[in-house]
N, C-alpha and C positions, 0 to 999 in steps of 0.2 A: 263457155270458157273463152278458147281463142279461136283461131281459123282451122277449119277441117279442110283436109286436102282430098277429100273423097267426093268432091264436086267441082263442077266447072271444067272448062277447056284444059286438057291435060298438059300441054306444052306450057301455056300460059301460067296455070298454077304451079307447076314445077320451077319455072324460071322466077317467078314472083317470090317463091319461097327461098330458092337457092341464091339469088343474088346477094340479099342481105348476110347469109352465112359466108359467101365467097369474100365479100368485102370485109367482114369482120376477121376472118382469119388472115386475110391479106395485111390487116391492120396488126394483128397478133404476130406476124411475122417481122413487123417493124421493130418489136422489141429486140430481136435478135440481130436484124440487119443494122439497127442503129449502133449496137454494141461493136458490130464487126466493122463497120464504116469508121466510127469514131475512134475505135481502138487502132485500126490499120493506119488512120491518117495521123493520129497524134502520139501513138506510142510505138509503132514500128511492127516489122514483121514477126519479132519473137512473141510480142504480146498478141499479135494476130493469131499466130499458130496455137498459143495456149488457150486463148478463149474459144477459137473453132474446135478445139478438140474437146474442150469441156462442153461445148454445145451438143456433141454427139451424145456425151454421157446424159447430159440433162434431159435431152430428147427421149432417151431410152427409158429413164427413170419416170419421168412425166407421162410416158406412154402408157405405164399402168394405170395411173389415175384416169387418164383419157380414156383408155379401153373399158375400164369399169363405168365410166359416166356414159359412153356411147351405147353400151350393152343395156344399162337402165334405160336410156332414153328409148331404145327399141321396145322395151317392155311397156314404158309409158304410153307411146304411140298406139301400141296394140290396144291397150286398155281404153285409150281415148276413142279409138276407131270403134271399139264395142260399146262405148258409153257406159263402162263399169267404173262409176266414181269411186265406189268402196275399194275396189281392187287397186285403182290407181293411188288413192291415199295411202293404202298399206304398202304398196310398192315404193312410194316416195320415202317413207319412214325407213324401210328396210335398206333402201339403196344409201340414203344419207349416213345411216349407222355404219354399213359396210365401208363406205368409202373413207369415212372420217377415222375408222380404226386403221385402215391400210395406210393412209397418209401418215398418222403418228409413227406406225411401225417402220416405214420407209425412212422417215427422218432420223430415227434412233439407229438405224442398220447404216445409213449413208454416213453420218458423223463418226460412228465407231470404225468404219472400215475406209475412211477417205485415203489413208496412205496406200492401202492394198489396191484400191481401184486405180489411183494413178500409176502404180507399178504395172498393173493389168493392161493399161492403155499403152505401155511401152513408151511413156514420154520421155524424150531426150532430158539428160540432166539438166542443162540450162534453162528448161522450161518448168521444171518440177514445182518451184516456189512461186512462179507466176500463176501456174494452174490451180495449185493449191489454195492460194490467196483468193482467186476468182470463185472456186467451188464453195468454200466456206461461206461466203456470202450468198451466193445465188440459191443454195438449197434452203435458206431461211425462208424462201417464198413458196414452199410446197404448199403449205395451208391455203395461201391466196389462191393457188392454182387449182386446188381441190374445189374451193367454193365457187370459183368463176365456171369451171367446167360442169359441176353438178347442176347449178341453177340454169347455165345456158343450155344444157342437154333437156332439162325439164321444159324450159320455155318453147325450145325448138320442137319437142315432141308434141307440144299442144299446137303447133303450127305459127309461133312466134319467134321469127329469126331476126326482127328489127332491133329488139331492146338489148340483146347481147352485142349487136354491132355498135350501138350507142355507147355502151360502157367501154367497149375495146377501143372505140374512137378517142374518148377522153384518156384513156390510160395510155394510148400509144402516143399521143401528143405531148403528155405529161413525160413519158419515158424519154422521148428525144430530147426535150428541154433540160430534163435532169442529167441526161448523158452528157451533153455539152457543158452543163455548170461543173459537173463532179470532175470529169476527166480533163476537159481543156480549162475550165476556170480555176477549180480548186486544186488540180494535180493530183487527184487521188488515185490515178492508175487504173488497173483492171478491177481492183476493189470497187472504185467510184462507178464503173460501168455496171458491175453486178448490184450495187446498190439502187442505181437508178431503175433497174429492171424490177427488182424486188418491190420497191415502193410502188411502182406502177401496177403490178400484179396484184397487191392489196387494195388498191384503189378500185380495180374492177371486180375483185372478188367480193369485197364487203359491200360496195355499191349494188351489185346485182342481187346480193343476199337480202339487202333492204327492201329493193324494189319487188322481189318476188314476195317476200312475206306480207308486204302491204297490198300487192295486186291479188294475191291468192290466200287470204287468211284461212279459208276453209280447207284448202289443200295442205297446208303447211302447219296447222295447229295441231299440238298433240293433245288428244283427249281419249277418254275410255273407250269410245266407239272405233278408235283406230289403234289396235293393238300391234305391237312389234312380234310379227308371227314368224316362226321358223320357216314355214312352207314359202312365204314371200321371200325371205332371205335367199332360200334354196332356187326359187324361181329367178331371182335377180342373179344369182350367182351362176345359175346354168347359162344365162344369156351373156351377163357380163364377164364370167370367167374365160370363156373361149374368145370373146372380143379382146379382153385384156391380153391373153395369150398370144392372139394375133398380133396386136400392137407391140407386145414385148418381144415376139420373135422378129417381127420387122425391124425393130430398132436395135436388137441384141446382133442381128446380122449386120446392121451398118455399123454397130460399135465394133464388132470384129473386124470389119473393114478399115475402120479408123486406126485400129492398131497396126494392121499391115501398112496402111499410108504412113503412118508415124515412123515406120522401120525405114523409110526412104529420106529422111531428113527434113529439115525446117523448111526448105523450098518448097517441096512436094506438100508438106503439111499446110503451109501458108496458101498455096495454090487451092488446095482442096478446100480449106476453110472458107475462102471468098466464093469458089465456084458453087459449093453446095448450098450457100445462102441464095445465090442466083437461080439455082437449080430448083431448090424448093419453093422459091417465090414463083418461078415460072409455071410449076405443074400444080400449085397449091389450088387455083381454081377448080380444076378438074377433080383434086381429092374432096374438096367440099362440095362440089356438085354431087359426088358420089355419096357423101353423107345426107345430103338433102334428099336424094333419090331414095335412100334407104328409109327415111322417116315417111316419105310419100308412100312408098311401097308398104312400110308397116301399118300405116293407117288404114289402106285400103285392104291389107291382108286382114286386119282385124275386123273390118266391115264385111268382108267377104266378095269382094269386087275383082273378079279375075280378069274381065276384059279391060278395065282400067289398068290394071297392072301390067298387062301384055302392051298397052298402047303407050304407058309410061316407059317401058323398057325401049321401045322403038325410038321413041323421042330423045330419050337420054343418051342412047348409043350415037345417034346423030348428031346432036348438039356437042357431045364430048369430043368426037373425032375431029369435027369442023373447027372447034376452038383449038385443040391440041395441034393440028396441023398449022394454024395460023401462028401459034407461039413458037413451034420449032423453027419456022421460017426466021422469024425475029431473032430468036437467039443464036441461030447459026450465023446470022449476017452480023450481028451487033455483039458477039461474044467478046472481043478484044475491048471495046469500049466499056462494056459492062464490068468486065475484070478492073479496068482502069478506074472505076468509082471506088473500089475498095482497097487498092494499093498504089503507092506512088510509082509514076512512069518509070523511075529508075530501077525498079524491080522487074526487069525485063524477063528474066527467066520465070518468075512467079506468074506473070501475066501470061506468058506463052503457055505454060503448063495447065493452067486453069482454062484458057481458050480452047486448047485441044480437048480437055475433058467435056466442056460445054458442047462443043460441035459433035462430038460422038454420042453422049446421053441425050442432048437435046433434040436430036434429030428423030427420037422415037417416043416422043410424049404422048402419041395417040395409043400406044400400048399400055401405058401406065394408067391413062385415061380410062380404058376399058376395064382395067384390073380393078380399079376403085369402084366401078359400077358393080362388078360382080362380087367384090367383098360386101358392098351395101345390100345387094340383092339377097344374098344367102343369109346375111345376118337378119334382114327383115322378115324373111319367111320361116324363120324358126330353125334354120341350119347354119349357125355360126361355125360348126366344125368344118364346113366346107371352106369357108373363109380362112380358117386356120391351115388347112391343107394347102391351098393356094399360095399362102404367105410362106409356108415351108418350101414348095417348090420354087417360088420366086427368090426368095433370100437364100435358101440352100444352094440353089445353082450359082447364085452371085458370089457367095463366099467362097465356095469349092473352086469356081473358075477364077476368081481374083488370086487365090493363093497359088492356083496350079499355073495360071499363065504369067503371072508376074516373076515367077521363078524360071521363066524361059528367056534368055538374054534377048532374043528377037522382039519379044514383046514388052518385058519390064513392066513399069507403071501403067502403061497403056492397056495391058491385059486387065487391070483392075476396072478401068473405065468400060471396056467392052463387055465385061461380065454382066453389067446391069441390064442392058436392053435384052440381052439373051435370056436372062431370068424372067423379065416381063413377059416375052413371047410364049414360053413355055407355060407359064400360069395361065395367060389368056387361052391358050389352046385347051388346057385341061378344063378350066372353068366353063368356057362356052361350050365344049363337047358335052360336059355332065348335065348342063340345062337342057340342051337340045335333045338329050337322050332321055331324061326323066321328066321335065317338066313341060316342054313345049307343046306337047299334044294331050295334055292332060290338064286337069285343074290345078292351080298353085295353092288356092286356099283350102284348107282342111274341109270346109262346108260344101265346097264345089259351087256356090251360088255366084251369081254375076250381078 
């Protein structure tokens, strides 16, 4: 099939697989960064605030699709490690059916409840129409998002992280070109920014679908020897459901914080919109490294290689922490100039608040780097419930502290910013402690083989 991650030098194998995933998702962030940068520069702070708030909502809803795809990818990786071709084929069919149904249902619910969603986000009255205009267009791209994430997860589970990168590279460049054309050239406003993103998403989604069907006709062809089994749907759901829950809780917490941020007015909203893009871009490499690490662990878990799993954990922690410390230094030093990329220099208060956010949260990227590794580890060894618990601890702490501290006059909005690293730290402590108590001195794989 593709590349096995159960052989070869651990660090080299892990990095060779992880780097294309990191580059791919950095390019995917270009979808949103291009929207934010171009909207902020050409349409102003109000449009930036509306698009930024809509981004938090979009992230939450697409996290459901992403979580299902990631959970499915874990099952695919385990079956690939076990060399169970029949189980892999049946799992692919079950997963595609499940994700397709969920995507259609999401689309129906979103368009039926869009006014209520905008109200829930506590959107200021002057931004309601701008936000609604953007959302109506952007959510027509959910099917493209489903196609890309499903087939990207499948290819990565088979050890191929390069092809998803290629399709994202093409669509990211297309997105930037269309953004400039629709917004700056045609003057289509926030709807033009959304249209550019949606078109680019369909290019990557349809393109990777065609490639996968040509490259793996045996895996993706529907025939009588590959039935749609309820047991496979249940298996996919058991992995994907909890991963989906984890992703949804994570982004629901962020959405709750977005509503709190919105209550502080347009200046804070605009600062948060720009700073969150920089923040996400800065720690995205360790997030993707955690996802690559999860696939590495899942293949070796399926193959029963405990020693290789333990070596992978040590290498991954060292690489993630070192990278995170370097990024933290850069973000702290260049926080002001980075904010200046997204907002005009005349918006001094917006830049100042965004800089303060970045210097607080950006100092602790090593904590979230470790947390992403813990998420990936527990997902890969068949304990996705622990990933959900860590997410609840991290996000629950963040939301509770954000509302509590921001209500204290001495803290105000700064309390929202400090709640984030505190949540990361508590989740890290719980996840690492659980691993050392239950797994460190015993076999991780059910077979106990090495």
